[in-house]
N, C-alpha and C positions, 0 to 999 in steps of 0.2 A: 403611574405614580412611582416616583423615584424612591430609593431606599431612605433618603433623608426625609421625604414627606411622610413616609410610613412611620418613621420614628417620631416625628412631630405629632402625627395623628394619634399614635398610641400614647404619647405623653399627655396630650390634651384629654384623651379619653380617661387616662388614669387620674388626672386632676379633677375631671367631672365626677368620676366615681368617688373620689375622696370627699369632694364637696357634698355629693348626695348622701354618702354615708354619714358625714358630719351632721347634715340637716336631719336625717332620720334619727340619728343618735340623740340630737337635741330634743326632737319631738318625743321620742321614747322617754327621755328623762322627764319632760314636762308631764307626760301621761302618768309616769310612775309617781311623780310628786303629787299629782292630783289624786291618785288612788290612795296614797299614804295619808293625804290630808282628809279625804273622805272617811278613811278608817279611823283617824284620830277623832274627828268630830262626831262621827256617826256611831262609833262603837266604844272607843276607849274612854273618852271624856264622860259620856252620859252614864257609864257603868257605875253603879252605886252612887248616883247623884254627884259625880265629880270627885269621889274619894281619891282617885289617883292624882288629880290635879292638886289636891291639898298637900300631898307628899312632895310635890314639886314646889309649891308656893311657900309653904312654911319655912324651909331653910332660907329662902330669899328674904322673907319678912324678918327672920331672926338676924340675918346679916345686916339688913338696913337698920334695925333697931340697935344693934351692937355698935354701929358706926355713925349713928345719927349725930352725936355730939362732937365728932372729930371734924374740925374745919377743913382739914386736908382731904377728907373723903367726900365732902359735900358735892363736889362737881360730879361725882359718880353716884352717890346714893340718892340724891334728889331726882335725877332723871330715871334712875332705876325704880324708885318708889312710884313715880308717875306711870311708868310702863307697866309695872306689876299691878297697880290699881286698875289700869285699863284692861290688862289681861284678865283680871278677876271679873270685871264687869262684862267683858266680852264673852267669857266662859259661861257666866250665868245666863246671858242672853242666848247663846248658842244652845244651852241645855233646855231652857224654858220654851223658847220659840221652836226649837227643833223637835220637841216632843209632839207638837201639834202640826208642824209643817216641815216635812223632811226636805222640801225644795229650798226652804230657807237655809237649812244646814248645808245642803249641797252647794248652794250658791256662794256661801261664805267660807267654805272649807279651806281653800288654798290661801286666801288672805289671812284667815285665822292662824293657820300653820306658820305663815311667814311672820306674823306679829309675835306669836309665841316663840318662834326661833330667835327673833331679835331680842326679846326680853331675856331669854336664857343666855344668849351670847353676851348680852350686856352684864348679866350677873357674873359670868365667868371673867369678863374684863375687869369688873369692879373688884373681884377677889384678887386678881393678879395685881391690880394697882395697889391694893391694901398691902400685899406682901412686898411690893417694890418701892413704895413711897419712902423717901428718906435714904435710900441706898444709892451709893455713888457709882457702882459698877455700870458700865455702859449697857449691859444686858437689862438691868432693872430700869435705867432711865428710858430705854427704848420701850419697855413694857408700859410704863406710865404714859409716855408720849402717844403710843398706839391706843391706849385706853381713852385718852383725851380725844383723839381723832374719832373714835367710835361714838363717843357720847356727844360730839358736837353736832 
């Protein structure tokens, strides 16, 4: 084997190792997310019959109510309201069904966490849009445009 071939072989080996480490890292991230989701639906949400969720949901409900009559906010508050209502129903389902069937809770944990995350991010984008609507600076226009993309 020539020196050139050895360098090429080491280069390919290095790329394979990077690809393997990347794959293992992605798998570890997925496992970690699954564990976090199981902790969320198995321990945190059912605690005190969802009291921690109410602390999360109430500010979102107040924001929606405060901006319900603002036509400029309708494109953000209407889908946020639908998502929040879905989150409430899903939370209740996870608590009630999960109490009698832990497999139900485990099976839906990751999707529940994703849905919850999307609603929370939607809430944050709606708040940013509220601050930025009507402002002419490029930064604020970009915030509103990005919020619109999120809600589409």
